[in-house]
FIDO-303658 format. One line per 5 residues: number of its first residue (from 1); their letters; for each residue x, y, z of N, C-alpha, C. Coordinates in steps of 0.2 Angstrom, whole numbers, padded with zeros to 4 digits. Layout:
NUM = a = X,Y,Z,X,Y,Z,X,Y,Z; ...
END
This chain:
1 = myrps = 0253,-0551,0340,0252,-0546,0340,0253,-0541,0331; 0251,-0538,0325,0252,-0538,0319,0254,-0526,0321; 0259,-0524,0319,0260,-0519,0320,0263,-0517,0311; 0261,-0513,0308,0262,-0509,0301,0267,-0506,0300; 0270,-0507,0294,0278,-0504,0294,0275,-0498,0292
6 = rkrgf = 0281,-0496,0297,0280,-0485,0296,0288,-0484,0293; 0287,-0485,0285,0290,-0483,0279,0290,-0475,0280; 0297,-0473,0279,0296,-0465,0279,0296,-0462,0270; 0293,-0458,0270,0296,-0455,0260,0298,-0448,0262; 0298,-0445,0257,0301,-0439,0256,0294,-0433,0255
11 = tlvel = 0298,-0428,0259,0293,-0424,0262,0293,-0419,0255; 0287,-0414,0254,0288,-0410,0247,0293,-0405,0250; 0295,-0402,0254,0303,-0398,0257,0308,-0401,0255; 0308,-0408,0254,0314,-0410,0254,0317,-0410,0247; 0309,-0414,0244,0310,-0414,0235,0311,-0408,0233
16 = mivva = 0309,-0403,0235,0309,-0394,0231,0318,-0393,0235; 0321,-0396,0241,0327,-0394,0240,0332,-0398,0235; 0328,-0404,0232,0334,-0407,0230,0334,-0404,0222; 0330,-0404,0221,0325,-0400,0212,0332,-0394,0212; 0331,-0388,0217,0333,-0382,0217,0341,-0384,0217
21 = iigvl = 0344,-0389,0221,0352,-0391,0221,0354,-0392,0214; 0347,-0397,0210,0350,-0400,0205,0349,-0393,0199; 0346,-0389,0201,0345,-0382,0195,0351,-0380,0195; 0354,-0378,0203,0361,-0374,0201,0363,-0379,0198; 0366,-0383,0202,0369,-0388,0197,0371,-0386,0192
26 = aalal = 0365,-0390,0187,0363,-0387,0180,0365,-0381,0177; 0364,-0375,0181,0366,-0369,0177,0374,-0369,0179; 0376,-0370,0185,0385,-0369,0184,0387,-0375,0179; 0383,-0379,0177,0387,-0385,0173,0386,-0379,0164; 0380,-0376,0165,0381,-0374,0158,0384,-0367,0157
31 = ygvnq = 0385,-0365,0161,0389,-0357,0162,0396,-0361,0161; 0400,-0367,0164,0404,-0368,0163,0408,-0373,0155; 0402,-0375,0152,0402,-0376,0147,0402,-0372,0140; 0398,-0365,0145,0398,-0360,0136,0406,-0356,0140; 0407,-0357,0141,0417,-0352,0145,0420,-0356,0141
36 = ylaaa = 0417,-0365,0141,0423,-0368,0139,0423,-0367,0130; 0419,-0367,0130,0418,-0366,0121,0420,-0359,0120; 0418,-0354,0123,0420,-0347,0120,0428,-0346,0122; 0429,-0348,0128,0438,-0350,0125,0441,-0354,0120; 0438,-0359,0117,0441,-0364,0112,0442,-0359,0109
41 = rtgea = 0436,-0354,0104,0434,-0352,0100,0440,-0346,0100; 0442,-0342,0105,0446,-0338,0106,0456,-0343,0103; 0456,-0349,0105,0462,-0352,0104,0462,-0351,0097; 0458,-0351,0091,0459,-0351,0083,0464,-0345,0084; 0459,-0338,0085,0463,-0331,0084,0470,-0332,0086
46 = kanvg = 0470,-0334,0092,0477,-0333,0098,0481,-0339,0090; 0481,-0343,0090,0485,-0349,0085,0489,-0345,0079; 0482,-0341,0075,0484,-0340,0068,0486,-0333,0069; 0485,-0328,0074,0489,-0322,0073,0496,-0324,0077; 0497,-0328,0079,0503,-0331,0080,0506,-0333,0076
51 = aiaql = 0505,-0338,0073,0506,-0340,0064,0508,-0334,0060; 0504,-0329,0058,0505,-0322,0056,0513,-0321,0057; 0513,-0317,0062,0515,-0315,0067,0523,-0318,0063; 0524,-0325,0065,0530,-0328,0064,0534,-0329,0059; 0527,-0328,0053,0528,-0330,0045,0531,-0321,0044
56 = saavf = 0528,-0316,0044,0530,-0310,0044,0538,-0310,0046; 0539,-0313,0053,0547,-0313,0054,0551,-0317,0051; 0551,-0321,0045,0553,-0326,0043,0554,-0324,0037; 0551,-0319,0033,0551,-0316,0028,0556,-0310,0028; 0555,-0310,0033,0561,-0303,0037,0568,-0303,0036
61 = ereva = 0569,-0310,0040,0572,-0312,0039,0579,-0315,0031; 0574,-0317,0027,0576,-0319,0021,0580,-0312,0018; 0589,-0313,0015,0589,-0307,0014,0589,-0307,0007; 0587,-0302,0005,0583,-0300,-0003,0589,-0297,-0006; 0592,-0298,-0013,0596,-0295,-0015,0594,-0295,-0021
66 = eselk = 0598,-0289,-0026,0594,-0289,-0032,0601,-0294,-0040; 0599,-0293,-0043,0601,-0296,-0047,0607,-0292,-0052; 0614,-0293,-0051,0617,-0287,-0056,0623,-0292,-0057; 0626,-0291,-0064,0632,-0291,-0065,0634,-0286,-0064; 0642,-0286,-0062,0645,-0279,-0060,0653,-0280,-0063
71 = segty = 0658,-0275,-0064,0659,-0276,-0067,0667,-0277,-0062; 0674,-0278,-0064,0679,-0281,-0058,0679,-0273,-0054; 0680,-0276,-0050,0683,-0270,-0044,0676,-0266,-0042; 0670,-0266,-0043,0664,-0267,-0043,0661,-0268,-0035; 0656,-0266,-0032,0651,-0268,-0028,0645,-0269,-0029
76 = skpve = 0642,-0276,-0027,0635,-0275,-0027,0631,-0272,-0021; 0625,-0271,-0025,0621,-0266,-0020,0619,-0272,-0013; 0619,-0266,-0007,0617,-0272,-0001,0611,-0275,-0002; 0611,-0284,0004,0605,-0283,0003,0601,-0280,0007; 0593,-0282,0007,0589,-0280,0012,0584,-0286,0016
81 = nnlcg = 0583,-0282,0021,0577,-0287,0025,0571,-0281,0024; 0567,-0284,0021,0558,-0282,0021,0554,-0287,0023; 0550,-0284,0026,0541,-0285,0028,0540,-0286,0023; 0533,-0289,0024,0529,-0291,0016,0525,-0282,0017; 0520,-0281,0013,0516,-0278,0010,0511,-0279,0015
86 = saitv = 0506,-0273,0016,0498,-0273,0019,0495,-0280,0014; 0491,-0284,0017,0487,-0291,0015,0479,-0287,0016; 0475,-0292,0010,0466,-0287,0011,0464,-0291,0017; 0460,-0289,0022,0455,-0291,0026,0452,-0300,0023; 0453,-0305,0026,0447,-0308,0026,0442,-0312,0032
91 = pvtip = 0438,-0311,0033,0434,-0311,0027,0430,-0302,0027; 0428,-0301,0021,0428,-0291,0022,0427,-0289,0029; 0420,-0293,0028,0415,-0290,0036,0419,-0295,0041; 0417,-0294,0047,0417,-0297,0054,0410,-0303,0055; 0413,-0308,0054,0407,-0316,0056,0404,-0314,0063
96 = agtky = 0398,-0312,0062,0393,-0313,0070,0388,-0319,0070; 0395,-0321,0075,0391,-0330,0077,0388,-0334,0074; 0394,-0334,0066,0392,-0339,0062,0401,-0340,0059; 0403,-0345,0055,0410,-0347,0051,0411,-0346,0045; 0415,-0341,0042,0417,-0341,0037,0421,-0345,0034
101 = qpkns = 0416,-0350,0027,0422,-0352,0024,0427,-0350,0016; 0436,-0349,0018,0439,-0345,0015,0439,-0348,0006; 0438,-0344,0001,0440,-0345,-0006,0448,-0347,-0007; 0447,-0352,-0009,0453,-0353,-0012,0458,-0353,-0018; 0453,-0350,-0021,0455,-0349,-0031,0460,-0346,-0028
106 = pgddf = 0465,-0345,-0035,0471,-0338,-0036,0466,-0333,-0033; 0471,-0327,-0031,0468,-0321,-0030,0464,-0319,-0023; 0458,-0323,-0022,0454,-0324,-0018,0458,-0325,-0011; 0454,-0321,-0007,0456,-0323,0002,0461,-0322,0002; 0463,-0329,0006,0471,-0329,0008,0477,-0328,0004
111 = qagts = 0475,-0331,-0002,0479,-0332,-0009,0480,-0325,-0013; 0478,-0320,-0010,0478,-0312,-0013,0486,-0310,-0011; 0489,-0308,-0017,0494,-0304,-0012,0500,-0305,-0020; 0507,-0305,-0020,0510,-0307,-0024,0518,-0307,-0022; 0525,-0307,-0023,0530,-0309,-0019,0532,-0304,-0014
116 = vdgwv = 0527,-0297,-0015,0532,-0294,-0011,0526,-0289,-0005; 0520,-0292,-0006,0514,-0292,-0004,0508,-0294,0000; 0504,-0293,0004,0499,-0298,0005,0501,-0305,0010; 0493,-0312,0009,0495,-0315,0011,0499,-0321,0005; 0501,-0320,0000,0506,-0323,-0005,0513,-0323,-0002
121 = clgya = 0514,-0317,-0002,0521,-0315,0003,0522,-0316,0010; 0519,-0318,0014,0517,-0321,0019,0517,-0328,0019; 0515,-0330,0013,0515,-0337,0013,0509,-0341,0017; 0503,-0336,0018,0500,-0338,0025,0494,-0340,0020; 0490,-0347,0021,0484,-0347,0019,0477,-0352,0027
126 = mttpi = 0473,-0351,0025,0468,-0356,0028,0462,-0358,0024; 0461,-0363,0026,0456,-0369,0021,0448,-0371,0025; 0449,-0369,0030,0446,-0372,0034,0440,-0366,0036; 0436,-0369,0038,0430,-0361,0040,0432,-0358,0047; 0432,-0351,0048,0434,-0345,0053,0430,-0343,0058
131 = yyqys = 0433,-0343,0064,0427,-0338,0066,0428,-0329,0066; 0433,-0327,0065,0436,-0321,0063,0438,-0318,0056; 0439,-0312,0058,0440,-0307,0052,0449,-0307,0054; 0452,-0309,0049,0462,-0307,0050,0461,-0304,0045; 0469,-0301,0048,0472,-0294,0044,0480,-0294,0045
136 = yqrga = 0482,-0291,0040,0490,-0290,0041,0492,-0284,0037; 0494,-0280,0043,0494,-0272,0041,0501,-0270,0040; 0505,-0269,0037,0510,-0265,0038,0511,-0258,0037; 0514,-0253,0041,0516,-0247,0041,0510,-0242,0043; 0504,-0244,0043,0497,-0241,0044,0490,-0243,0045
141 = nyvsp = 0485,-0241,0048,0478,-0244,0046,0477,-0249,0053; 0482,-0248,0060,0484,-0253,0064,0477,-0254,0066; 0472,-0261,0072,0467,-0260,0074,0469,-0259,0081; 0476,-0264,0086,0474,-0261,0092,0477,-0253,0094; 0480,-0251,0093,0482,-0244,0093,0473,-0240,0098
146 = glggp = 0472,-0242,0093,0463,-0237,0095,0459,-0242,0101; 0464,-0244,0103,0460,-0250,0112,0464,-0252,0115; 0470,-0247,0115,0474,-0247,0121,0480,-0251,0119; 0481,-0254,0115,0488,-0259,0114,0492,-0253,0110; 0498,-0259,0109,0504,-0254,0108,0503,-0251,0096
151 = dpggs = 0507,-0246,0097,0506,-0244,0087,0514,-0245,0086; 0514,-0250,0082,0521,-0251,0080,0524,-0246,0076; 0520,-0243,0073,0524,-0235,0067,0524,-0237,0063; 0525,-0232,0058,0528,-0233,0051,0533,-0240,0048; 0537,-0243,0053,0542,-0246,0050,0540,-0254,0053
156 = gfeaa = 0533,-0254,0055,0529,-0260,0058,0525,-0265,0056; 0522,-0269,0057,0518,-0274,0056,0513,-0274,0064; 0507,-0278,0060,0501,-0279,0064,0498,-0284,0061; 0498,-0292,0066,0494,-0297,0061,0488,-0297,0068; 0482,-0295,0067,0475,-0296,0071,0470,-0299,0068
161 = argdt = 0466,-0302,0072,0460,-0306,0072,0455,-0301,0075; 0449,-0300,0073,0443,-0299,0075,0436,-0303,0074; 0433,-0302,0079,0425,-0306,0079,0423,-0308,0082; 0415,-0311,0082,0409,-0309,0086,0406,-0315,0088; 0411,-0319,0090,0407,-0326,0090,0401,-0328,0093
166 = dgdgt = 0397,-0325,0097,0390,-0325,0100,0387,-0321,0096; 0387,-0317,0090,0382,-0313,0087,0379,-0305,0091; 0384,-0304,0097,0379,-0300,0101,0381,-0292,0101; 0386,-0292,0096,0387,-0285,0092,0394,-0283,0098; 0396,-0287,0100,0402,-0286,0105,0408,-0289,0100
171 = istfa = 0417,-0283,0099,0420,-0287,0094,0425,-0289,0099; 0429,-0293,0098,0434,-0296,0103,0440,-0295,0097; 0446,-0293,0098,0450,-0289,0096,0457,-0294,0098; 0462,-0297,0092,0467,-0301,0096,0474,-0300,0091; 0478,-0294,0093,0484,-0292,0088,0491,-0294,0089
176 = lsgav = 0497,-0294,0086,0504,-0296,0089,0507,-0290,0084; 0510,-0287,0085,0513,-0282,0083,0520,-0283,0081; 0525,-0280,0078,0533,-0280,0079,0533,-0273,0073; 0540,-0271,0076,0545,-0266,0073,0552,-0269,0071; 0552,-0265,0065,0562,-0266,0064,0564,-0257,0068
181 = vgkrl = 0569,-0260,0072,0573,-0255,0076,0581,-0258,0073; 0583,-0252,0070,0588,-0251,0066,0588,-0259,0062; 0591,-0263,0063,0591,-0269,0055,0586,-0275,0058; 0585,-0274,0062,0582,-0282,0065,0572,-0280,0067; 0570,-0286,0068,0564,-0285,0068,0563,-0287,0076
186 = riatq = 0557,-0282,0080,0557,-0285,0086,0549,-0285,0087; 0545,-0290,0088,0542,-0293,0089,0536,-0293,0098; 0531,-0288,0099,0529,-0288,0104,0529,-0294,0108; 0530,-0294,0112,0531,-0299,0118,0524,-0305,0119; 0518,-0303,0120,0514,-0305,0121,0508,-0303,0117
191 = ifind = 0504,-0305,0114,0494,-0304,0108,0494,-0300,0114; 0491,-0294,0112,0486,-0292,0113,0479,-0292,0114; 0474,-0292,0118,0469,-0294,0118,0465,-0290,0120; 0458,-0289,0118,0454,-0283,0118,0448,-0286,0120; 0444,-0286,0125,0436,-0291,0124,0437,-0299,0123
196 = ele = 0440,-0302,0124,0441,-0309,0125,0435,-0313,0123; 0430,-0316,0128,0425,-0317,0127,0420,-0314,0126; 0421,-0308,0124,0416,-0306,0122,0411,-0305,0128
END
């Protein structure tokens, strides 16, 4: 006697459950990828702010002495340790969901300043496109104190990055500051961060 085979297929409910599970996994993967990309962008700001602060400390450690011709039995002026003067903000406006390609001609963007002021004094330059607006301030006009960060005061400096990497109008801020105490430069223990992933 012939018996027909009874192959069992998937029911509509089982298929809907599988599709729902795949949808949830896809949503979680998309969220994870977006978080990873946002964290990768913030790495640019953290690395560059740290580099600017380290260059400022290196400039401060150099002893500056005036060239003098002294008579016998007289003393020269004492050596000084100075921070670089403030730099122009690059770019002028905060990029909103875009990157900015810095200009590399003398006097523009990170090529602006003198031997005692700005980016030239710091010896800092960027030639690749950037997500953030970078600033270096000495003595005033700091970004982070208004957001709850440390205030370096009149004897200090602040290296900062501000950006809106997703173009939603929310600004993230990364700042590292330092201050001259006595004859020593003290740099903050960590970068101040506000709205890191916006």
